[in-house]
C-alpha positions as CSV (number, residue, x, y, z in Angstrom):
1,M,32.4,19.9,-0.5
2,V,34.1,16.7,0.6
3,A,32.0,16.6,3.9
4,R,28.9,17.1,1.9
5,N,29.8,14.1,-0.5
6,K,30.5,11.9,2.6
7,S,27.0,12.9,4.0
8,E,25.2,12.0,0.8
9,E,27.2,8.7,0.6
10,K,26.1,7.9,4.2
11,A,22.5,8.7,3.3
12,K,22.5,6.2,0.6
13,C,21.7,2.5,0.9
14,I,23.2,0.6,-1.8
15,V,23.5,-3.2,-1.2
16,K,24.6,-6.3,-3.0
17,Y,22.4,-9.4,-3.4
18,R,23.3,-12.5,-5.6
19,Q,26.0,-10.6,-7.6
20,Q,23.6,-7.6,-8.3
21,Y,23.5,-4.1,-6.7
22,Y,20.3,-2.5,-5.5
23,D,19.8,1.2,-4.5
24,L,17.3,1.0,-1.6
25,T,17.6,4.6,-0.5
26,N,14.2,5.6,-1.5
27,F,12.8,2.3,-0.4
28,L,13.9,2.4,3.2
29,H,10.7,4.0,4.6
30,K,8.5,2.0,2.3
31,H,9.9,-1.3,3.4
32,P,7.2,-3.5,4.9
33,G,9.7,-4.8,7.4
34,G,10.7,-1.4,8.5
35,L,13.8,0.8,7.8
36,N,15.6,-0.4,10.9
37,T,16.1,-3.9,9.2
38,L,17.9,-2.2,6.3
39,K,19.9,0.5,7.9
40,G,23.6,-0.2,8.3
41,L,23.6,-2.3,5.1
42,N,25.0,0.4,2.8
43,Q,27.8,-1.2,0.6
44,I,27.3,-4.6,2.2
45,D,26.6,-7.9,0.6
46,M,23.4,-8.9,2.2
47,T,22.9,-12.3,0.5
48,S,23.9,-14.3,3.7
49,R,21.6,-12.2,5.8
50,F,18.8,-12.5,3.4
51,M,19.1,-16.2,3.4
52,K,18.7,-16.4,7.2
53,A,15.6,-14.1,7.1
54,P,12.0,-15.5,6.8
55,P,11.5,-16.1,3.1
56,H,10.2,-13.0,1.1
57,S,7.0,-13.4,-0.9
58,D,7.0,-13.6,-4.6
59,A,5.6,-10.0,-4.9
60,A,8.4,-8.7,-2.5
61,M,11.0,-10.4,-4.7
62,Y,9.4,-9.0,-7.8
63,L,9.4,-5.5,-6.3
64,M,13.1,-5.7,-5.5
65,R,13.9,-5.6,-9.2
66,E,12.8,-2.0,-9.2
67,Y,15.7,-0.9,-7.3
68,K,18.5,-2.7,-9.3
69,V,21.3,-0.5,-10.4
70,D,24.5,-0.9,-12.5
71,Y,27.7,-1.1,-10.5
72,D,29.9,1.8,-11.7
73,G,33.2,-0.1,-11.9
74,E,36.7,-0.1,-10.6
75,N,36.9,3.5,-9.2
76,S,34.1,3.1,-6.8
77,A,35.3,-0.2,-5.7
78,N,38.8,1.2,-5.0
79,E,37.3,4.1,-3.1
80,R,35.3,1.7,-1.0
81,R,38.3,-0.5,-0.4
82,A,40.4,2.4,0.8
83,E,37.7,3.8,3.0
84,K,36.8,0.4,4.6
85,L,40.4,-0.5,5.2
86,A,41.1,2.8,6.8
87,E,38.0,2.8,9.0
88,N,37.2,-0.8,9.9
89,G,39.8,-3.1,8.2
90,V,36.9,-4.6,6.4
91,E,37.6,-6.3,3.0
92,L,36.3,-5.0,-0.3
93,L,32.6,-5.6,-0.9
94,A,33.4,-8.0,-3.7
95,Q,35.7,-10.1,-1.5
96,Q,33.0,-10.4,1.1
97,S,30.5,-11.7,-1.4
98,A,33.0,-14.3,-2.9
99,A,33.5,-15.9,0.6
100,Q,29.7,-16.2,1.0
101,N,29.0,-17.3,-2.6
102,S,29.0,-20.9,-1.8
103,E,26.2,-20.4,0.8
104,D,24.0,-18.5,-1.7
105,S,21.4,-21.2,-2.1
106,N,18.2,-19.9,-0.6
107,N,14.9,-19.9,-2.4
108,N,14.6,-16.1,-2.5
109,Q,14.9,-15.9,-6.4
110,L,13.9,-12.8,-8.2
111,D,10.9,-13.4,-10.5
112,E,11.3,-12.7,-14.3
113,S,9.9,-9.4,-15.2
114,M,6.5,-9.1,-16.7
115,E,6.7,-5.4,-17.6
116,H,7.6,-6.0,-21.1
117,L,3.7,-6.6,-21.4
118,V,3.1,-2.8,-21.2
119,D,4.7,0.5,-22.2
120,W,5.2,2.5,-19.0
121,S,5.8,5.6,-20.9
122,K,2.2,5.7,-22.2
123,A,-1.2,5.8,-20.6
124,M,-1.9,2.4,-18.9
125,L,-5.7,2.1,-18.8
126,P,-6.1,1.6,-22.7
127,Q,-3.2,-1.0,-22.5
128,I,-5.1,-3.4,-20.0
129,S,-7.4,-4.8,-22.6
130,K,-4.4,-6.1,-24.5
131,I,-2.9,-8.1,-21.6
132,T,-6.0,-9.9,-20.3
133,K,-4.5,-13.3,-20.6
134,H,-1.6,-12.3,-18.2
135,Y,-3.5,-9.5,-16.2
136,D,-4.3,-11.2,-13.0
137,E,-0.6,-12.3,-12.6
138,W,0.8,-9.0,-13.8
139,V,-1.3,-6.7,-11.5
140,H,-0.3,-8.6,-8.4
141,K,3.4,-8.0,-9.1
142,P,4.1,-4.6,-7.5
143,V,6.4,-2.0,-9.0
144,D,7.7,1.3,-7.6
145,R,7.4,3.7,-10.6
146,P,5.2,6.6,-11.8
147,L,2.0,5.5,-13.5
148,R,0.0,7.5,-16.0
149,L,-3.5,6.1,-16.1
150,F,-5.2,8.3,-18.9
151,G,-3.7,10.2,-21.9
152,P,-5.4,13.4,-21.6
153,W,-4.1,15.6,-18.8
154,Y,-7.6,16.7,-17.6
155,L,-8.6,13.0,-17.1
156,E,-5.2,12.2,-15.5
157,M,-5.6,15.0,-13.0
158,C,-9.0,13.6,-11.7
159,T,-7.3,10.3,-10.7
160,K,-4.8,11.9,-8.3
161,T,-6.0,13.1,-5.0
162,P,-3.8,14.5,-2.1
163,W,-4.8,13.0,1.3
164,W,-6.0,16.4,2.7
165,V,-8.7,16.9,0.1
166,V,-10.6,14.0,1.5
167,P,-11.3,15.6,5.0
168,M,-11.5,19.1,3.6
169,F,-14.5,17.8,1.3
170,W,-16.2,15.2,3.6
171,I,-16.1,16.8,6.9
172,P,-18.4,19.7,5.8
173,T,-20.5,17.2,3.7
174,I,-21.1,14.9,6.8
175,I,-22.1,17.8,9.0
176,A,-24.5,19.4,6.3
177,C,-26.0,15.8,5.8
178,G,-26.8,15.1,9.4
179,W,-27.2,18.7,11.0
180,D,-30.9,19.1,10.5
181,E,-31.6,15.7,12.0
182,V,-29.2,16.3,15.0
183,Q,-31.0,19.7,15.8
184,A,-34.5,18.1,15.5
185,N,-33.5,15.2,17.8
186,S,-31.6,16.6,20.5
187,H,-34.1,18.0,23.0
188,N,-33.6,15.3,25.6
189,M,-31.3,12.5,26.5
190,K,-33.5,9.9,24.8
191,E,-33.4,11.7,21.5
192,I,-29.6,12.3,21.9
193,T,-29.0,8.5,22.4
194,T,-31.1,7.9,19.4
195,V,-28.9,10.1,17.3
196,I,-25.7,8.6,18.6
197,C,-27.1,5.0,18.0
198,H,-28.0,5.9,14.4
199,L,-24.5,7.4,13.9
200,V,-22.8,4.3,15.3
201,F,-25.0,2.0,13.3
202,G,-23.8,4.0,10.1
203,V,-20.1,3.5,11.1
204,I,-20.7,-0.3,11.6
205,F,-22.7,-0.4,8.3
206,W,-19.6,1.2,6.6
207,T,-17.1,-1.3,8.1
208,L,-19.2,-4.2,6.5
209,L,-19.5,-2.2,3.2
210,E,-15.8,-1.6,3.3
211,Y,-15.0,-5.3,3.7
212,S,-17.7,-6.3,1.1
213,L,-16.4,-3.9,-1.6
214,H,-12.8,-4.8,-1.0
215,R,-13.2,-8.6,-1.1
216,W,-15.9,-9.1,-3.7
217,V,-15.6,-6.0,-6.0
218,F,-12.0,-4.8,-5.7
219,H,-10.7,-8.4,-5.6
220,V,-13.2,-9.9,-7.9
221,R,-11.9,-13.3,-9.1
222,L,-10.1,-13.0,-12.4
223,T,-8.7,-15.6,-14.8
224,S,-6.8,-15.7,-18.1
225,N,-10.2,-15.8,-19.8
226,S,-11.5,-12.6,-18.1
227,G,-12.8,-10.1,-20.6
228,P,-11.1,-6.8,-21.4
229,W,-13.8,-4.6,-19.8
230,L,-13.7,-6.6,-16.6
231,C,-9.8,-6.4,-16.4
232,T,-9.9,-2.6,-17.2
233,F,-12.7,-2.0,-14.6
234,H,-10.7,-4.0,-12.0
235,F,-7.5,-2.0,-12.7
236,L,-9.3,1.4,-12.6
237,I,-11.0,0.8,-9.2
238,H,-8.2,-1.1,-7.3
239,G,-5.7,-3.0,-9.5
240,L,-3.6,0.0,-10.0
241,H,-3.2,0.4,-6.2
242,H,-1.7,-3.2,-6.0
243,K,0.5,-2.5,-9.0
244,V,1.9,0.7,-7.7
245,P,1.2,0.5,-3.9
246,F,3.5,3.4,-3.0
247,D,1.7,6.1,-5.1
248,S,0.9,8.7,-2.6
249,M,-1.5,10.5,-4.8
250,R,-3.7,7.4,-5.4
251,L,-4.1,6.1,-1.8
252,V,-7.4,7.9,-1.1
253,F,-10.6,8.0,-3.1
254,P,-11.3,11.1,-5.2
255,P,-14.4,12.9,-3.9
256,L,-16.4,12.9,-7.3
257,P,-16.7,9.2,-7.7
258,G,-17.1,9.0,-3.9
259,V,-20.3,11.2,-4.1
260,I,-21.6,9.0,-6.9
261,I,-21.2,5.8,-4.9
262,A,-22.7,7.5,-1.8
263,V,-25.8,8.5,-3.8
264,V,-26.1,5.0,-5.2
265,I,-26.0,3.3,-1.9
266,Y,-28.1,6.0,-0.1
267,T,-31.0,5.7,-2.6
268,P,-32.2,2.2,-1.5
269,L,-31.1,2.8,2.0
270,S,-33.4,5.7,2.4
271,I,-36.3,3.8,1.2
272,I,-35.5,0.8,3.6
273,L,-34.8,3.2,6.5
274,Q,-37.4,5.9,5.7
275,N,-38.8,5.9,9.2
276,Y,-35.5,5.5,11.0
277,H,-33.5,8.8,10.3
278,P,-31.6,7.5,7.2
279,R,-29.6,10.8,6.9
280,L,-28.1,10.1,10.3
281,V,-27.2,6.5,9.2
282,L,-25.7,8.1,6.1
283,S,-23.7,10.6,8.1
284,G,-22.3,7.8,10.3
285,A,-21.3,5.7,7.2
286,L,-19.6,8.7,5.6
287,L,-17.8,9.3,8.9
288,G,-16.8,5.6,8.9
289,Y,-15.6,6.1,5.2
290,L,-13.6,9.2,6.1
291,C,-11.8,7.3,8.9
292,Y,-11.0,4.4,6.6
293,D,-9.5,6.7,3.9
294,M,-7.4,8.5,6.4
295,I,-6.3,5.2,8.1
296,H,-5.4,3.6,4.6
297,Y,-3.2,6.5,3.9
298,Y,-1.6,6.5,7.3
299,L,-1.0,2.7,6.9
300,H,1.1,3.3,3.9
301,Y,3.1,6.4,4.9
302,G,2.6,6.7,8.8
303,N,5.0,5.5,11.5
304,P,2.7,4.0,14.2
305,S,4.3,3.2,17.6
306,A,4.7,-0.5,18.6
307,G,1.8,-1.6,20.7
308,H,-0.7,0.8,19.0
309,H,-3.7,-0.6,17.1
310,L,-2.4,1.0,14.0
311,Y,1.0,-0.5,14.3
312,R,-0.6,-4.0,14.0
313,M,-2.9,-2.7,11.1
314,K,0.0,-1.4,9.1
315,R,1.7,-4.9,9.3
316,Y,-1.6,-6.5,8.7
317,H,-2.2,-4.4,5.5
318,Y,1.3,-4.9,4.2
319,Q,0.8,-8.6,4.4
320,H,-2.3,-8.2,2.3
321,H,-0.4,-6.3,-0.2
322,F,2.7,-8.4,-0.5
323,S,1.9,-11.9,0.8
324,H,-1.8,-12.7,1.2
325,Q,-3.7,-10.8,-1.4
326,D,-6.7,-13.1,-0.9
327,L,-7.0,-12.5,2.8
328,G,-6.9,-9.4,5.2
329,Y,-9.7,-7.3,3.4
330,G,-10.3,-5.2,6.5
331,I,-8.4,-1.9,6.6
332,S,-9.9,0.3,9.3
333,S,-10.8,-2.8,11.4
334,P,-10.2,-6.6,11.0
335,I,-13.5,-7.5,12.6
336,W,-15.1,-8.9,9.4
337,D,-12.0,-10.9,8.6
338,F,-12.7,-12.7,11.9
339,V,-16.3,-13.2,11.0
340,F,-15.7,-14.4,7.4
341,K,-12.5,-16.3,8.3
342,T,-10.2,-14.3,6.1
343,R,-8.0,-13.1,8.9
344,I,-4.2,-12.9,8.4
345,H,-2.1,-14.3,11.2
346,L,0.9,-12.2,11.9
347,R,4.0,-13.8,13.2
348,K,5.5,-12.4,16.5
349,L,8.6,-10.3,16.0
350,R,11.6,-10.1,18.3
351,Y,12.1,-6.5,17.4
352,Q,9.9,-3.3,16.9
353,I,9.6,-2.2,13.4
354,R,10.1,1.5,12.6
355,W,9.3,3.3,9.3
356,S,10.8,6.6,9.9
């Protein structure tokens, strides 16, 4: 029993910052800077270390409030004192922070909370129309907590999608969409080349569509005068993802609205490309979308190796979420960020980031 308690204590990561305590245990693998930058800080005052690190963004500092915990008093302090003196001869956590208190003068201040504007125990979507004046600022201050979008359970259920539903639905759809065209145009090398070119064109078309939707629809410019319908629409299609970026059930697009959008886009496309195999182009575009959705999920919950393209893209996407929300709109590829000059410049690191 004692061994189990010690194991649980070691697994925890409770730190002190500016006289407040934060339980980062469940945040370690979500930390944009990697868990290796937080490991070993359990029961340590990290104020001085935080001061020496590159300044954190306002969004990151706001998110930190989510992990604030009450310090449970003298007993825990005495237990830690005995343990630390016995093992390392390290002084009590409170004594460490007192010695560093005079140095605590960096600009990493915690933002005042705006969560009083809404009631997190109720459905969120109906509340957005009541906070339009502050919506744009509020939605870009991330939190890590459960979000209920709709009141009725049957509507709420439709807003949550496990990642595996997306390939399970779209792979057969893509095959069915393009199969007849592939069979009809695969008798010789010229026809096969034509099929491949149409599919590739569809993928490229998707990357541009991905960038365009993300930049000009999902990040439509909002002000304090934006109407309730626009704010509600924005929150429904993308704002909720920026507000609760770690919600694993809302990282991929539900198939039903995906089908509706595909039909809306394909209708004019089929007219414009009626003599150029529009179904093949659609199949390529849907393949590009499928890759995008899987990459997006992986960027939030995967652990890409240093040097891999996805390692850079994970850092890139996290910068979009927490530092540069008006830049870095490419997710599956940053190519259009280069073209439209919205690229995020990542600083060079002296260490490799690990997320698991």
